[in-house]
Phi, psi and omega in degrees: 000128179280137175233169180211157171219171185287153174307148164286118185270143178234165182219150183293344178276001174279161184289154177300319181300316181294317180297316180293323178296315180295319178296319179294324183282310186273337184083007178201164169225134168253103180271110184289129176049042181287335181252132185292152177303327180299312180295317181296312184292324178299312180289321178301316179300319180293320178297318180295324177295321179290331183271353178298137005261018187277331181223139179219164179272126173271108185298326182292325179268337185071026183223153175293146179227154179281133182253356181209224181282145177291157179213168182219165182303124179092356178276183189297315180294314182300316180295336178280317185273333187294320174302327177294322176294313182297336180279357181284121177297322181296327180295311182287322184283344181310315186275355182257002182289153186304319183296325178291315180297324179294320178298313183291328175296323178294318184284315183282336180074023181199182178289120181276148175235131184271128176295143176297325182291124178237139185241136170248136181249128180237095184260102181270158178286169174064028177234048183298135181098350181257005178288163183290125180283170178301133182201170175239135178292337179302325178281307188290334180252005181051051191245155177272184187289346181273352178287141178231136172274144179230118183239135183234131175276117182276349177208171177297140180235118179262179189295344181271354196257010178085059183291159172275136179230148190233144175265101188296140178078359185291344180288342183292339184269001179080193184279135189255165173296146179235160175213163183296145180205153176284147178120179182300129180095329174076003178223155177229142176271161181292136175248125182282155186303325183279352184268083184244354187250114182253156173255133181202149177206162166295152179249146171258156178306132178091356175295139181239122177256119179248132183219145179297152183299335181260003179286127180284130179215163183203173176248140171283158176291147174277107182256009179291163179283322182212356184283142180245135176264119176249125178214166178228151179206161173206192180231146176237155169215171173287139184304127180102348177292151180298136178232124182285147191300328181297337179282355179268356182257158175299147178300121182072012174295338179287346183233351176247106189305325184278356185263095179216172185294328178299314180290327179293317185277351192306317186248020178292149180284333182226146176269356181301130177085353179292140180057032185297337183283348182298336179265003183291136191276355189218062176260147179217000000 
């Protein structure tokens, strides 16, 4: 029987040593309100504009809501709106801002490098069974132990909206066997019989979840009547660590022909930072 308790919460005013110790023990950090409302709302507005007319902000709830039929990653609606999200300059630059790099330098204890692949998550209601199954990024990103996933809640996320949940300490066992599964990514890693206790909590806008590449995590189903969970994530590593070539491509660029860096950069206001990974010294 699976049980759960709330995340161990951390804050940026705690010492670097304490944050790194907690990260090493649990395999994750939940940094409460690490991202300012200004940064979250700016990106959220841009995502909603790209998702129009399928998703809109309900001012009374302060949350995105579904305006038509539900959809899931890789279906017809998603394939239509997702390239528009990927073309947002604000979306890609979100993770390269100084405040983000400073946070990751504190946690990693070294110079952080941002993966080019950036992911936006659009979890609509009434799509039970299509949520992300338990997995490790070490497998899906072909990554070593210094890689860290970074997930940011752009708005408050309650228990009905498909929260992210983590298996604490699961990174200590290394990379696990995988098998096919329904849901985002199409694979699930093995969960051992004794691993029944997960950490999960409601999220506030600006909460940042950082997790080790081998930490097992998953998404709960969105059981809300109309609320949509919008979040963004990417991966960081210490500068110079090996990075597999698929991480240098746009998310889902391998299956959507029009989704490539040329189309993404076409209407950006600045060329600064474009193709920045071409000078990275350790791609394979």
